[in-house]
N, C-alpha and C positions, 0 to 999 in steps of 0.2 A: 503494500499500500504506499502511496505517496504521502510524505509528510504534510504537504499543503492541504490535504483532506482532513487533517486533524490539528488545525492551526490553534484553536482554542485549548485543546489538550496540551500541545506543545508549550503555549504561553503559560498554562497552569503549572506544568512541570517545571519550567525555567523560572517561575516566580520563587521557587525554593532553592534551586541549584542549577548551575550552568551546564546542563547535560549537552553533550556534543551532538551534532547531527547523526553522526554514525550510531551513537547509542540510541537516539530517538528512532532511527530506522530499525535497529533491532527489536525495539518494543513494537513499533508499528507493524512489523511482520507478523507479530503474535495476536494482534487485535482483530476482533471480529465485530462488524458494525450491526446494530440492531436499532430498530425504530419502535419506541414504546409509547403507548397512548397515555393520556392523562388518567390517573387513578390506578394504573398498573402497579402491581407490587413486585419489585425486583427480588426482595428478600421477605421471608415470613419466619416468625419464631418457631422453634422446634424442629426446624429443617436445616440441616448442614448445607451452607451455600459454598460453591466451589469457584466463585468468581470475584474479581475486582472490576468495578464499573467506572469507566472514564467518560465524563459528560462533555460532549462536543456542543450540543444544543439542548437546552431544557433546564429543568430544576427538579430536585428531589428533596424529600425530607425523611429524616430517620426519627422513628418514634417508637415508643413501647407503650404498653397498656397496663394501667394500674388502677384498681378500684373503679373499673368500667369507665375510665378516662384515658384518652390518648395524650401522652406527654411527649411533645416534640423535644428532641435534644440535639438536633443538627440539621442544617440546610447545606445542599451542595448544588452549585450551578456550573455553568460553562468553565471548563478548565479544571474542575475539581474531580476528585475520584470518591467514590463511596463504596462501602462494603460492610459485611457483618464482621465486627471485631472478633467475636468469638471464633467464627469460622476461619478468619485469616490468621489470627495469632495462635490459636489452640486447636483447629481442625474440629471444633465442636459445633453442635447446632446453634443456629442464631437465637438471640433473645429479643431482637428488635425486628420492626418492620422498616423496609425502605420503600417509600411510595413515590411514583413519578407525579409531580405536580402540574405538569403541562407536557404536551406532546414532546417527545425527546428523541435525539440521536445520541445513542450511548454505545461506546465501544467497550467490549469486554475481553478479559483475558482470564484464563484459569489461574487460580492461585498457584498451582504446581508450575505452570510455565513462567509466572512471574518470579517465583523463588529460583527457578533455573537461571533466569536472566541476572538475578543478583549475584549468582556465584560466578558468572562469566563477564560481567560488565561493571567496573568500579563506578563509573558515572551513575548508572542506574542504582546501584546499591547505595551510593552517597546521597543520591537525590531522595530515596525512600527514607533513609535515616534522618535526613534533616526535615523532610516533610512530616514524618511522624512525630519528630521532636516539637515542631511548631504547632501541630494539632494538640499534642499533650499540654503544651503551654497555654494554648487557647482554652482547652477544657478546663484547666486549673484557674485560669482567669474568670471564666464564666462561673465557676463554683464560688470563687471569692466574691464576685460582684453580687451574687444572690445573697450573700451574707453581709455585705458592706454597703451596697448602694441601695437607695430607694427605688421603687418601681419606676418612677419618672426618670431617674438618672439611668436605670438600665435601658429604658426605651430610647432616651436620647442617644446613648452609646450605641445601641443596636442600629439606630437610623444613620449615624455617621459611619459606622463600620460596614454596613450592609445596604447601601442605597438601592442596589440592584434588585433587592428583594421586596421593597416596600409595596410595589404595584404589582407584584407577581405572586405573592403569597397570601393566602387566606389569613385574615386577622386573628381567627381562633388558633392557628398554628403559631403565629407570632406570639400571641398571648401565653400559650402554654410553654413556649421556649423561654419566655422571660419569667414564668413563674407567677403570672397574674391572670385574673379573669378577663374574658373578652369584654365585659362591660366596663371594667376599669380601663382597659386599653382604649376603648372607644372615647372614654372621657378624656384620657391623655391626649388623644389625637385632636379632639374638639378644641382643646386648649392651644392648638397650633404649636405643639411642642417639637414638631419636625420641621 
């Protein structure tokens, strides 16, 4: 596959690490394109998932179910990758859902093939290490924000850091991501806080 067909993915990868064209070409050879409609579930809890998903076009959310509520804990858009963390890291069944939020062009690679690429290509291995470090840091920051920031401050920060999501993602999903009710989020938006 030609690299120019995955320009958003390449930009997303290089956002974390300056991966060479040769290394990107190795990855591109293993990617398989798929078109997924809005509402499609890429990953379901209780099922071991075998893939990592690279988003060329579209948006997804990762969520889990607790006490009959959906709790969103991550969004992924163009240039991002998404996956079941338990399947990727421990070869265990997923505990989360990954839902496509709008019609999407997503390239997939098997976890097995991605792991093989890491053993033969230092650029890809370093990119993965740095990307996962950055995501871990972001998750830690999100946790601290929930403990230390007001709901309004969390929403302001979300708007500044994720402007591409504001008109693409359901308010209920944003509210659950921020740990507030949809009604409270609507009130914050009415105050023109964004």
